[in-house]
N, C-alpha and C positions, 0 to 999 in steps of 0.2 A: 478261661481256657484250661482244659484238663489235659495234661501231658502225662499219661500213664503208659508205661512200657509193659508189654505182655511177653512173658517168656514162653517159648515153644520148645518142647523137647521132641525133636524129630530126627530120624536118621537120614543121612544124605543118600540118595539113590540116583544113579545115572540111568536115563531112559533115552534111547535113540528112537525118534519118531520120524518115519519117512513119509513125506508129503508129496503127492503127485498131483500137479495142477493140470486139469484137462482143458479148462478155458478160464479166461480172466474177466470176461464181460458177458454174463455174470460169472463170478468166481465159482468154480466147481472142480471137484476132484476127490481123491481118497487120501487117507492117512492110516498108517499101520506101524506096529512094532514087530520085530522079528518073531516069527512063529505064530502070529495071529492073522486072521482075515482082515483085510482093509475095511475101514469104516468110511462110508460115503458122506460128503458134505456138499451143500449148495449154499454159498454165501459166507461172508466173514463170520457171522455169529455162529453158524453151524460148524465152521472150521474151529473156532474157539471151544465149542461144546465137545467136539470130537477129541481135540487135544486134551481137554480136561478129563474126559473119560479114560483116555490112554494113560495119562499120568496117574490117575486114581487107581487104575488096575495094575500099576507097576508092582513088582515084587517088593516086599518089606525089606528093611535094612539088613536082615540076615541072609538074603540071597542077592546074587548079582543078576544082571539082565538075562543071563543064560540059565537061570534057575539053580545055580550052584550055591 
């Protein structure tokens, strides 16, 4: 068993993601961050993809969520 720890040097960034569920069977809706157009998702995997995209597009550690 190999127990290696990986050090990650990353800044902490707060991201508020608003998710709007239009239906639960099947799951469908939109997700967005303030100031951006909502991204549509259909299904749980699409929801995870959209959340991942929104987090990846978040401002770097030098800015806050409002771009300051």
